[in-house]
N, CA, C and O atoms as a Tripos MOL2 file, in Angstrom:
@<TRIPOS>MOLECULE
protein
  268   267    67     0     0
PROTEIN
NO_CHARGES

@<TRIPOS>ATOM
      1 N         -13.2210   70.1450  -65.6520 N.3       1 MET1
      2 CA        -14.0850   71.2300  -65.2250 C.3       1 MET1
      3 C         -14.8800   70.8390  -63.9760 C.2       1 MET1
      4 O         -14.9300   71.5870  -62.9990 O.2       1 MET1
      5 N         -15.5060   69.6440  -64.0220 N.am      2 ILE2
      6 CA        -16.3090   69.2150  -62.8730 C.3       2 ILE2
      7 C         -15.4270   69.0600  -61.6340 C.2       2 ILE2
      8 O         -15.8580   69.3590  -60.5210 O.2       2 ILE2
      9 N         -14.2030   68.5950  -61.8280 N.am      3 SER3
     10 CA        -13.3000   68.4340  -60.7020 C.3       3 SER3
     11 C         -13.0130   69.7620  -60.0240 C.2       3 SER3
     12 O         -13.0120   69.8440  -58.7950 O.2       3 SER3
     13 N         -12.7710   70.7930  -60.8020 N.am      4 LYS4
     14 CA        -12.4650   72.1070  -60.2390 C.3       4 LYS4
     15 C         -13.6730   72.6890  -59.5110 C.2       4 LYS4
     16 O         -13.5320   73.2490  -58.4240 O.2       4 LYS4
     17 N         -14.8700   72.5580  -60.1090 N.am      5 MET5
     18 CA        -16.0740   73.0970  -59.4760 C.3       5 MET5
     19 C         -16.3640   72.3900  -58.1580 C.2       5 MET5
     20 O         -16.5890   73.0400  -57.1370 O.2       5 MET5
     21 N         -16.3590   71.0620  -58.1780 N.am      6 CYS6
     22 CA        -16.6120   70.3130  -56.9440 C.3       6 CYS6
     23 C         -15.5090   70.5680  -55.9300 C.2       6 CYS6
     24 O         -15.7750   70.6850  -54.7340 O.2       6 CYS6
     25 N         -14.2700   70.6550  -56.4040 N.am      7 GLY7
     26 CA        -13.1460   70.9230  -55.5090 C.3       7 GLY7
     27 C         -13.2810   72.2470  -54.8000 C.2       7 GLY7
     28 O         -12.9730   72.3470  -53.6130 O.2       7 GLY7
     29 N         -13.7350   73.2640  -55.5010 N.am      8 ASN8
     30 CA        -13.9440   74.5750  -54.8790 C.3       8 ASN8
     31 C         -15.0180   74.5110  -53.8060 C.2       8 ASN8
     32 O         -14.8920   75.1470  -52.7600 O.2       8 ASN8
     33 N         -16.0730   73.7490  -54.0590 N.am      9 VAL9
     34 CA        -17.1460   73.5900  -53.0690 C.3       9 VAL9
     35 C         -16.5940   72.8900  -51.8320 C.2       9 VAL9
     36 O         -16.8380   73.3200  -50.7040 O.2       9 VAL9
     37 N         -15.8430   71.8010  -52.0520 N.am     10 VAL10
     38 CA        -15.2740   71.0550  -50.9230 C.3      10 VAL10
     39 C         -14.3500   71.9480  -50.1040 C.2      10 VAL10
     40 O         -14.4640   71.9960  -48.8790 O.2      10 VAL10
     41 N         -13.4460   72.6480  -50.7600 N.am     11 ALA11
     42 CA        -12.4980   73.5070  -50.0500 C.3      11 ALA11
     43 C         -13.2300   74.5900  -49.2510 C.2      11 ALA11
     44 O         -12.8210   74.9240  -48.1390 O.2      11 ALA11
     45 N         -14.2960   75.1290  -49.8090 N.am     12 GLY12
     46 CA        -15.0590   76.1530  -49.1110 C.3      12 GLY12
     47 C         -15.7890   75.6300  -47.8940 C.2      12 GLY12
     48 O         -15.8970   76.3320  -46.8890 O.2      12 GLY12
     49 N         -16.2910   74.4150  -47.9670 N.am     13 LEU13
     50 CA        -17.0560   73.8490  -46.8590 C.3      13 LEU13
     51 C         -16.1890   73.1760  -45.8020 C.2      13 LEU13
     52 O         -16.4340   73.3110  -44.6030 O.2      13 LEU13
     53 N         -15.1850   72.4600  -46.2560 N.am     14 VAL14
     54 CA        -14.3620   71.6600  -45.3560 C.3      14 VAL14
     55 C         -13.1190   72.4140  -44.9040 C.2      14 VAL14
     56 O         -12.5680   72.1250  -43.8420 O.2      14 VAL14
     57 N         -12.6750   73.3760  -45.7030 N.am     15 GLY15
     58 CA        -11.4960   74.1540  -45.3500 C.3      15 GLY15
     59 C         -10.2380   73.7020  -46.0620 C.2      15 GLY15
     60 O          -9.2140   74.3820  -46.0120 O.2      15 GLY15
     61 N         -10.3080   72.5630  -46.7220 N.am     16 HIS16
     62 CA         -9.1740   72.0670  -47.5040 C.3      16 HIS16
     63 C          -9.7100   71.1130  -48.5670 C.2      16 HIS16
     64 O         -10.8620   70.6820  -48.5070 O.2      16 HIS16
     65 N          -8.8740   70.7970  -49.5230 N.am     17 LEU17
     66 CA         -9.2450   69.8580  -50.5850 C.3      17 LEU17
     67 C          -8.3170   68.6720  -50.5060 C.2      17 LEU17
     68 O          -7.1000   68.8250  -50.6130 O.2      17 LEU17
     69 N          -8.8720   67.4950  -50.3210 N.am     18 ASP18
     70 CA         -7.9940   66.3280  -50.2550 C.3      18 ASP18
     71 C          -7.7660   65.7810  -51.6660 C.2      18 ASP18
     72 O          -8.6610   65.8320  -52.5090 O.2      18 ASP18
     73 N          -6.5820   65.2690  -51.9120 N.am     19 GLY19
     74 CA         -6.1850   64.7920  -53.2330 C.3      19 GLY19
     75 C          -7.0230   63.6280  -53.7380 C.2      19 GLY19
     76 O          -7.2340   63.4880  -54.9430 O.2      19 GLY19
     77 N          -7.4950   62.8000  -52.8330 N.am     20 LYS20
     78 CA         -8.3040   61.6450  -53.2440 C.3      20 LYS20
     79 C          -9.5900   62.1120  -53.9130 C.2      20 LYS20
     80 O         -10.0070   61.5460  -54.9240 O.2      20 LYS20
     81 N         -10.2130   63.1320  -53.3590 N.am     21 PHE21
     82 CA        -11.4670   63.6290  -53.9190 C.3      21 PHE21
     83 C         -11.2740   64.0640  -55.3710 C.2      21 PHE21
     84 O         -12.0380   63.6630  -56.2500 O.2      21 PHE21
     85 N         -10.2670   64.8730  -55.6170 N.am     22 SER22
     86 CA        -10.0160   65.3690  -56.9730 C.3      22 SER22
     87 C          -9.7620   64.2320  -57.9490 C.2      22 SER22
     88 O         -10.2920   64.2300  -59.0600 O.2      22 SER22
     89 N          -8.9520   63.2660  -57.5370 N.am     23 SER23
     90 CA         -8.6420   62.1650  -58.4520 C.3      23 SER23
     91 C          -9.8750   61.3160  -58.7290 C.2      23 SER23
     92 O         -10.0490   60.8380  -59.8500 O.2      23 SER23
     93 N         -10.7360   61.1190  -57.7320 N.am     24 GLU24
     94 CA        -11.9670   60.3470  -57.9430 C.3      24 GLU24
     95 C         -12.9210   61.0840  -58.8880 C.2      24 GLU24
     96 O         -13.5170   60.4660  -59.7710 O.2      24 GLU24
     97 N         -13.0680   62.3940  -58.7070 N.am     25 VAL25
     98 CA        -13.9530   63.1740  -59.5730 C.3      25 VAL25
     99 C         -13.4670   63.1250  -61.0140 C.2      25 VAL25
    100 O         -14.2750   63.0050  -61.9350 O.2      25 VAL25
    101 N         -12.1620   63.2160  -61.2170 N.am     26 LEU26
    102 CA        -11.6100   63.1880  -62.5700 C.3      26 LEU26
    103 C         -11.9220   61.8910  -63.3080 C.2      26 LEU26
    104 O         -11.9820   61.8740  -64.5370 O.2      26 LEU26
    105 N         -12.1210   60.8030  -62.5580 N.am     27 LYS27
    106 CA        -12.4740   59.5240  -63.1940 C.3      27 LYS27
    107 C         -13.8690   59.5750  -63.8010 C.2      27 LYS27
    108 O         -14.1720   58.8190  -64.7240 O.2      27 LYS27
    109 N         -14.7230   60.4630  -63.2890 N.am     28 GLY28
    110 CA        -16.0680   60.6160  -63.8280 C.3      28 GLY28
    111 C         -17.0170   59.4760  -63.5000 C.2      28 GLY28
    112 O         -18.0470   59.3120  -64.1540 O.2      28 GLY28
    113 N         -16.6760   58.6950  -62.4960 N.am     29 LYS29
    114 CA        -17.5270   57.5700  -62.0870 C.3      29 LYS29
    115 C         -18.0300   57.8160  -60.6690 C.2      29 LYS29
    116 O         -17.3480   58.4430  -59.8590 O.2      29 LYS29
    117 N         -19.2240   57.3190  -60.3750 N.am     30 PRO30
    118 CA        -19.7690   57.5080  -59.0240 C.3      30 PRO30
    119 C         -18.8340   56.9210  -57.9520 C.2      30 PRO30
    120 O         -18.1840   55.9000  -58.1760 O.2      30 PRO30
    121 N         -18.7800   57.5750  -56.7980 N.am     31 PHE31
    122 CA        -17.9860   57.0760  -55.6800 C.3      31 PHE31
    123 C         -18.5730   57.5890  -54.3780 C.2      31 PHE31
    124 O         -19.3970   58.5030  -54.3600 O.2      31 PHE31
    125 N         -18.1310   56.9820  -53.2990 N.am     32 SER32
    126 CA        -18.5390   57.3980  -51.9590 C.3      32 SER32
    127 C         -17.4610   56.9370  -50.9880 C.2      32 SER32
    128 O         -17.0750   55.7680  -51.0020 O.2      32 SER32
    129 N         -16.9700   57.8420  -50.1440 N.am     33 TYR33
    130 CA        -16.0010   57.4750  -49.1200 C.3      33 TYR33
    131 C         -16.0300   58.5170  -48.0090 C.2      33 TYR33
    132 O         -16.5710   59.6090  -48.1790 O.2      33 TYR33
    133 N         -15.4400   58.1630  -46.8720 N.am     34 ALA34
    134 CA        -15.3450   59.0690  -45.7350 C.3      34 ALA34
    135 C         -13.8780   59.2670  -45.3920 C.2      34 ALA34
    136 O         -13.0760   58.3360  -45.4710 O.2      34 ALA34
    137 N         -13.5360   60.5040  -45.0060 N.am     35 GLU35
    138 CA        -12.1620   60.8170  -44.6230 C.3      35 GLU35
    139 C         -12.1600   62.0700  -43.7620 C.2      35 GLU35
    140 O         -12.8760   63.0300  -44.0470 O.2      35 GLU35
    141 N         -11.3530   62.0550  -42.7100 N.am     36 ASP36
    142 CA        -11.2090   63.2050  -41.8090 C.3      36 ASP36
    143 C         -12.5520   63.7050  -41.2780 C.2      36 ASP36
    144 O         -12.7470   64.9070  -41.0980 O.2      36 ASP36
    145 N         -13.4740   62.7780  -41.0310 N.am     37 GLY37
    146 CA        -14.7510   63.1530  -40.4460 C.3      37 GLY37
    147 C         -15.8010   63.6630  -41.4230 C.2      37 GLY37
    148 O         -16.9040   64.0220  -41.0090 O.2      37 GLY37
    149 N         -15.4780   63.7000  -42.7130 N.am     38 TYR38
    150 CA        -16.4320   64.1390  -43.7320 C.3      38 TYR38
    151 C         -16.7010   63.0020  -44.7040 C.2      38 TYR38
    152 O         -15.8500   62.1380  -44.9170 O.2      38 TYR38
    153 N         -17.8840   63.0110  -45.2870 N.am     39 GLY39
    154 CA        -18.2190   62.0560  -46.3260 C.3      39 GLY39
    155 C         -18.2260   62.7640  -47.6680 C.2      39 GLY39
    156 O         -18.6420   63.9190  -47.7670 O.2      39 GLY39
    157 N         -17.7630   62.0670  -48.7050 N.am     40 TYR40
    158 CA        -17.7040   62.6180  -50.0560 C.3      40 TYR40
    159 C         -18.4050   61.6410  -50.9900 C.2      40 TYR40
    160 O         -18.2100   60.4300  -50.8970 O.2      40 TYR40
    161 N         -19.2220   62.1770  -51.8880 N.am     41 LYS41
    162 CA        -19.9880   61.3090  -52.7650 C.3      41 LYS41
    163 C         -20.2150   62.0090  -54.1010 C.2      41 LYS41
    164 O         -20.4930   63.2070  -54.1450 O.2      41 LYS41
    165 N         -20.0920   61.2480  -55.1910 N.am     42 LEU42
    166 CA        -20.4050   61.7550  -56.5210 C.3      42 LEU42
    167 C         -21.3870   60.7980  -57.1670 C.2      42 LEU42
    168 O         -21.1310   59.5960  -57.2500 O.2      42 LEU42
    169 N         -22.5050   61.3270  -57.6220 N.am     43 GLU43
    170 CA        -23.5150   60.5350  -58.3270 C.3      43 GLU43
    171 C         -23.5790   61.0100  -59.7650 C.2      43 GLU43
    172 O         -23.3750   62.1900  -60.0510 O.2      43 GLU43
    173 N         -23.8610   60.0960  -60.6570 N.am     44 LYS44
    174 CA        -24.0210   60.4390  -62.0720 C.3      44 LYS44
    175 C         -25.3650   59.8930  -62.5390 C.2      44 LYS44
    176 O         -25.6720   58.7160  -62.3430 O.2      44 LYS44
    177 N         -26.1620   60.7610  -63.1570 N.am     45 GLU45
    178 CA        -27.4670   60.3480  -63.6690 C.3      45 GLU45
    179 C         -27.5360   60.6480  -65.1630 C.2      45 GLU45
    180 O         -27.3750   61.7910  -65.5910 O.2      45 GLU45
    181 N         -27.7780   59.6020  -65.9460 N.am     46 ASN46
    182 CA        -27.9540   59.7830  -67.3830 C.3      46 ASN46
    183 C         -29.3630   60.2860  -67.6510 C.2      46 ASN46
    184 O         -30.3270   59.7990  -67.0600 O.2      46 ASN46
    185 N         -29.4770   61.2580  -68.5390 N.am     47 TRP47
    186 CA        -30.7750   61.8080  -68.8780 C.3      47 TRP47
    187 C         -31.5930   60.8020  -69.6810 C.2      47 TRP47
    188 O         -31.0400   60.0770  -70.5080 O.2      47 TRP47
    189 N         -32.9070   60.7510  -69.4460 N.am     48 PRO48
    190 CA        -33.7760   59.8190  -70.1820 C.3      48 PRO48
    191 C         -33.6930   60.0050  -71.6990 C.2      48 PRO48
    192 O         -33.8930   59.0490  -72.4490 O.2      48 PRO48
    193 N         -33.4020   61.2180  -72.1550 N.am     49 SER49
    194 CA        -33.3140   61.4860  -73.5910 C.3      49 SER49
    195 C         -32.0870   60.8320  -74.2170 C.2      49 SER49
    196 O         -32.0180   60.6760  -75.4360 O.2      49 SER49
    197 N         -31.1070   60.4440  -73.3750 N.am     50 GLY50
    198 CA        -29.8790   59.8740  -73.8830 C.3      50 GLY50
    199 C         -28.9170   60.9250  -74.4250 C.2      50 GLY50
    200 O         -27.8930   60.5810  -75.0160 O.2      50 GLY50
    201 N         -29.2340   62.2000  -74.2300 N.am     51 LYS51
    202 CA        -28.4270   63.2770  -74.8080 C.3      51 LYS51
    203 C         -27.5520   63.9830  -73.7820 C.2      51 LYS51
    204 O         -27.0770   65.0910  -74.0320 O.2      51 LYS51
    205 N         -27.3380   63.3660  -72.6500 N.am     52 GLY52
    206 CA        -26.4840   64.0000  -71.6560 C.3      52 GLY52
    207 C         -26.5980   63.3290  -70.3000 C.2      52 GLY52
    208 O         -27.2090   62.2700  -70.1580 O.2      52 GLY52
    209 N         -26.0140   63.9510  -69.3350 N.am     53 PHE53
    210 CA        -26.0200   63.4390  -67.9670 C.3      53 PHE53
    211 C         -25.7540   64.5950  -67.0140 C.2      53 PHE53
    212 O         -25.3940   65.6960  -67.4310 O.2      53 PHE53
    213 N         -25.9390   64.3210  -65.7210 N.am     54 GLU54
    214 CA        -25.5990   65.3170  -64.7120 C.3      54 GLU54
    215 C         -24.8770   64.6430  -63.5600 C.2      54 GLU54
    216 O         -25.1220   63.4790  -63.2410 O.2      54 GLU54
    217 N         -23.9850   65.3970  -62.9480 N.am     55 TYR55
    218 CA        -23.2830   64.9440  -61.7560 C.3      55 TYR55
    219 C         -23.8690   65.6350  -60.5430 C.2      55 TYR55
    220 O         -24.2910   66.7900  -60.6110 O.2      55 TYR55
    221 N         -23.8900   64.9170  -59.4310 N.am     56 ARG56
    222 CA        -24.2740   65.4950  -58.1460 C.3      56 ARG56
    223 C         -23.1300   65.2430  -57.1710 C.2      56 ARG56
    224 O         -22.7670   64.1000  -56.8940 O.2      56 ARG56
    225 N         -22.5850   66.3110  -56.6710 N.am     57 CYS57
    226 CA        -21.4500   66.2550  -55.7590 C.3      57 CYS57
    227 C         -21.9750   66.5050  -54.3420 C.2      57 CYS57
    228 O         -22.6270   67.5190  -54.0920 O.2      57 CYS57
    229 N         -21.6890   65.5780  -53.4120 N.am     58 HIS58
    230 CA        -22.1790   65.6950  -52.0370 C.3      58 HIS58
    231 C         -21.0100   65.7520  -51.0600 C.2      58 HIS58
    232 O         -20.0380   65.0120  -51.2040 O.2      58 HIS58
    233 N         -21.1040   66.6090  -50.0910 N.am     59 ILE59
    234 CA        -20.1910   66.6380  -48.9600 C.3      59 ILE59
    235 C         -21.0610   66.4430  -47.7330 C.2      59 ILE59
    236 O         -21.9470   67.2510  -47.4540 O.2      59 ILE59
    237 N         -20.8060   65.3640  -46.9990 N.am     60 ILE60
    238 CA        -21.6370   65.0120  -45.8560 C.3      60 ILE60
    239 C         -20.9730   65.5420  -44.5830 C.2      60 ILE60
    240 O         -19.7830   65.3190  -44.3600 O.2      60 ILE60
    241 N         -21.7350   66.2320  -43.7660 N.am     61 ALA61
    242 CA        -21.2220   66.8700  -42.5490 C.3      61 ALA61
    243 C         -20.6270   65.8550  -41.5690 C.2      61 ALA61
    244 O         -20.9940   64.6800  -41.5530 O.2      61 ALA61
    245 N         -19.7080   66.3470  -40.7660 N.am     62 GLN62
    246 CA        -19.0800   65.5040  -39.7610 C.3      62 GLN62
    247 C         -20.1320   64.8300  -38.9010 C.2      62 GLN62
    248 O         -21.1120   65.4500  -38.4900 O.2      62 GLN62
    249 N         -19.9150   63.5630  -38.6400 N.am     63 GLY63
    250 CA        -20.8340   62.8130  -37.7890 C.3      63 GLY63
    251 C         -22.0050   62.2090  -38.5270 C.2      63 GLY63
    252 O         -22.7480   61.4180  -37.9460 O.2      63 GLY63
    253 N         -22.2000   62.5570  -39.8030 N.am     64 SER64
    254 CA        -23.2790   61.9720  -40.5890 C.3      64 SER64
    255 C         -22.7890   60.6700  -41.2220 C.2      64 SER64
    256 O         -21.5860   60.4310  -41.3280 O.2      64 SER64
    257 N         -23.7160   59.8560  -41.6300 N.am     65 LYS65
    258 CA        -23.3890   58.5600  -42.2210 C.3      65 LYS65
    259 C         -23.3580   58.6810  -43.7460 C.2      65 LYS65
    260 O         -24.2760   59.2420  -44.3430 O.2      65 LYS65
    261 N         -22.2990   58.1540  -44.3780 N.am     66 VAL66
    262 CA        -22.2070   58.1040  -45.8350 C.3      66 VAL66
    263 C         -22.9650   56.8730  -46.2980 C.2      66 VAL66
    264 O         -22.6630   55.7570  -45.8760 O.2      66 VAL66
    265 N         -23.9470   57.0730  -47.1650 N.am     67 GLU67
    266 CA        -24.7550   55.9370  -47.6400 C.3      67 GLU67
    267 C         -24.2930   55.5040  -48.9930 C.2      67 GLU67
    268 O         -24.8460   54.5640  -49.5630 O.2      67 GLU67
@<TRIPOS>BOND
     1     1     2 1
     2     2     3 1
     3     3     4 2
     4     3     5 am
     5     5     6 1
     6     6     7 1
     7     7     8 2
     8     7     9 am
     9     9    10 1
    10    10    11 1
    11    11    12 2
    12    11    13 am
    13    13    14 1
    14    14    15 1
    15    15    16 2
    16    15    17 am
    17    17    18 1
    18    18    19 1
    19    19    20 2
    20    19    21 am
    21    21    22 1
    22    22    23 1
    23    23    24 2
    24    23    25 am
    25    25    26 1
    26    26    27 1
    27    27    28 2
    28    27    29 am
    29    29    30 1
    30    30    31 1
    31    31    32 2
    32    31    33 am
    33    33    34 1
    34    34    35 1
    35    35    36 2
    36    35    37 am
    37    37    38 1
    38    38    39 1
    39    39    40 2
    40    39    41 am
    41    41    42 1
    42    42    43 1
    43    43    44 2
    44    43    45 am
    45    45    46 1
    46    46    47 1
    47    47    48 2
    48    47    49 am
    49    49    50 1
    50    50    51 1
    51    51    52 2
    52    51    53 am
    53    53    54 1
    54    54    55 1
    55    55    56 2
    56    55    57 am
    57    57    58 1
    58    58    59 1
    59    59    60 2
    60    59    61 am
    61    61    62 1
    62    62    63 1
    63    63    64 2
    64    63    65 am
    65    65    66 1
    66    66    67 1
    67    67    68 2
    68    67    69 am
    69    69    70 1
    70    70    71 1
    71    71    72 2
    72    71    73 am
    73    73    74 1
    74    74    75 1
    75    75    76 2
    76    75    77 am
    77    77    78 1
    78    78    79 1
    79    79    80 2
    80    79    81 am
    81    81    82 1
    82    82    83 1
    83    83    84 2
    84    83    85 am
    85    85    86 1
    86    86    87 1
    87    87    88 2
    88    87    89 am
    89    89    90 1
    90    90    91 1
    91    91    92 2
    92    91    93 am
    93    93    94 1
    94    94    95 1
    95    95    96 2
    96    95    97 am
    97    97    98 1
    98    98    99 1
    99    99   100 2
   100    99   101 am
   101   101   102 1
   102   102   103 1
   103   103   104 2
   104   103   105 am
   105   105   106 1
   106   106   107 1
   107   107   108 2
   108   107   109 am
   109   109   110 1
   110   110   111 1
   111   111   112 2
   112   111   113 am
   113   113   114 1
   114   114   115 1
   115   115   116 2
   116   115   117 am
   117   117   118 1
   118   118   119 1
   119   119   120 2
   120   119   121 am
   121   121   122 1
   122   122   123 1
   123   123   124 2
   124   123   125 am
   125   125   126 1
   126   126   127 1
   127   127   128 2
   128   127   129 am
   129   129   130 1
   130   130   131 1
   131   131   132 2
   132   131   133 am
   133   133   134 1
   134   134   135 1
   135   135   136 2
   136   135   137 am
   137   137   138 1
   138   138   139 1
   139   139   140 2
   140   139   141 am
   141   141   142 1
   142   142   143 1
   143   143   144 2
   144   143   145 am
   145   145   146 1
   146   146   147 1
   147   147   148 2
   148   147   149 am
   149   149   150 1
   150   150   151 1
   151   151   152 2
   152   151   153 am
   153   153   154 1
   154   154   155 1
   155   155   156 2
   156   155   157 am
   157   157   158 1
   158   158   159 1
   159   159   160 2
   160   159   161 am
   161   161   162 1
   162   162   163 1
   163   163   164 2
   164   163   165 am
   165   165   166 1
   166   166   167 1
   167   167   168 2
   168   167   169 am
   169   169   170 1
   170   170   171 1
   171   171   172 2
   172   171   173 am
   173   173   174 1
   174   174   175 1
   175   175   176 2
   176   175   177 am
   177   177   178 1
   178   178   179 1
   179   179   180 2
   180   179   181 am
   181   181   182 1
   182   182   183 1
   183   183   184 2
   184   183   185 am
   185   185   186 1
   186   186   187 1
   187   187   188 2
   188   187   189 am
   189   189   190 1
   190   190   191 1
   191   191   192 2
   192   191   193 am
   193   193   194 1
   194   194   195 1
   195   195   196 2
   196   195   197 am
   197   197   198 1
   198   198   199 1
   199   199   200 2
   200   199   201 am
   201   201   202 1
   202   202   203 1
   203   203   204 2
   204   203   205 am
   205   205   206 1
   206   206   207 1
   207   207   208 2
   208   207   209 am
   209   209   210 1
   210   210   211 1
   211   211   212 2
   212   211   213 am
   213   213   214 1
   214   214   215 1
   215   215   216 2
   216   215   217 am
   217   217   218 1
   218   218   219 1
   219   219   220 2
   220   219   221 am
   221   221   222 1
   222   222   223 1
   223   223   224 2
   224   223   225 am
   225   225   226 1
   226   226   227 1
   227   227   228 2
   228   227   229 am
   229   229   230 1
   230   230   231 1
   231   231   232 2
   232   231   233 am
   233   233   234 1
   234   234   235 1
   235   235   236 2
   236   235   237 am
   237   237   238 1
   238   238   239 1
   239   239   240 2
   240   239   241 am
   241   241   242 1
   242   242   243 1
   243   243   244 2
   244   243   245 am
   245   245   246 1
   246   246   247 1
   247   247   248 2
   248   247   249 am
   249   249   250 1
   250   250   251 1
   251   251   252 2
   252   251   253 am
   253   253   254 1
   254   254   255 1
   255   255   256 2
   256   255   257 am
   257   257   258 1
   258   258   259 1
   259   259   260 2
   260   259   261 am
   261   261   262 1
   262   262   263 1
   263   263   264 2
   264   263   265 am
   265   265   266 1
   266   266   267 1
   267   267   268 2
@<TRIPOS>SUBSTRUCTURE
     1 MET1         2 RESIDUE 1 A MET
     2 ILE2         6 RESIDUE 1 A ILE
     3 SER3        10 RESIDUE 1 A SER
     4 LYS4        14 RESIDUE 1 A LYS
     5 MET5        18 RESIDUE 1 A MET
     6 CYS6        22 RESIDUE 1 A CYS
     7 GLY7        26 RESIDUE 1 A GLY
     8 ASN8        30 RESIDUE 1 A ASN
     9 VAL9        34 RESIDUE 1 A VAL
    10 VAL10       38 RESIDUE 1 A VAL
    11 ALA11       42 RESIDUE 1 A ALA
    12 GLY12       46 RESIDUE 1 A GLY
    13 LEU13       50 RESIDUE 1 A LEU
    14 VAL14       54 RESIDUE 1 A VAL
    15 GLY15       58 RESIDUE 1 A GLY
    16 HIS16       62 RESIDUE 1 A HIS
    17 LEU17       66 RESIDUE 1 A LEU
    18 ASP18       70 RESIDUE 1 A ASP
    19 GLY19       74 RESIDUE 1 A GLY
    20 LYS20       78 RESIDUE 1 A LYS
    21 PHE21       82 RESIDUE 1 A PHE
    22 SER22       86 RESIDUE 1 A SER
    23 SER23       90 RESIDUE 1 A SER
    24 GLU24       94 RESIDUE 1 A GLU
    25 VAL25       98 RESIDUE 1 A VAL
    26 LEU26      102 RESIDUE 1 A LEU
    27 LYS27      106 RESIDUE 1 A LYS
    28 GLY28      110 RESIDUE 1 A GLY
    29 LYS29      114 RESIDUE 1 A LYS
    30 PRO30      118 RESIDUE 1 A PRO
    31 PHE31      122 RESIDUE 1 A PHE
    32 SER32      126 RESIDUE 1 A SER
    33 TYR33      130 RESIDUE 1 A TYR
    34 ALA34      134 RESIDUE 1 A ALA
    35 GLU35      138 RESIDUE 1 A GLU
    36 ASP36      142 RESIDUE 1 A ASP
    37 GLY37      146 RESIDUE 1 A GLY
    38 TYR38      150 RESIDUE 1 A TYR
    39 GLY39      154 RESIDUE 1 A GLY
    40 TYR40      158 RESIDUE 1 A TYR
    41 LYS41      162 RESIDUE 1 A LYS
    42 LEU42      166 RESIDUE 1 A LEU
    43 GLU43      170 RESIDUE 1 A GLU
    44 LYS44      174 RESIDUE 1 A LYS
    45 GLU45      178 RESIDUE 1 A GLU
    46 ASN46      182 RESIDUE 1 A ASN
    47 TRP47      186 RESIDUE 1 A TRP
    48 PRO48      190 RESIDUE 1 A PRO
    49 SER49      194 RESIDUE 1 A SER
    50 GLY50      198 RESIDUE 1 A GLY
    51 LYS51      202 RESIDUE 1 A LYS
    52 GLY52      206 RESIDUE 1 A GLY
    53 PHE53      210 RESIDUE 1 A PHE
    54 GLU54      214 RESIDUE 1 A GLU
    55 TYR55      218 RESIDUE 1 A TYR
    56 ARG56      222 RESIDUE 1 A ARG
    57 CYS57      226 RESIDUE 1 A CYS
    58 HIS58      230 RESIDUE 1 A HIS
    59 ILE59      234 RESIDUE 1 A ILE
    60 ILE60      238 RESIDUE 1 A ILE
    61 ALA61      242 RESIDUE 1 A ALA
    62 GLN62      246 RESIDUE 1 A GLN
    63 GLY63      250 RESIDUE 1 A GLY
    64 SER64      254 RESIDUE 1 A SER
    65 LYS65      258 RESIDUE 1 A LYS
    66 VAL66      262 RESIDUE 1 A VAL
    67 GLU67      266 RESIDUE 1 A GLU
């Protein structure tokens, strides 16, 4: 589910969806990389209650630095 949602955002902003992004999101682990002038990043934060977590999907604009 998260892969499809983030993938739709990427495709809408960048104009295409690269296969690496989808496969990385499906792993469910944080990542960061740059490709074709864009930066892609997934963060995962566990809730303090221990009852869940949230993902943050980032697409960094061309020319910006991926941290």
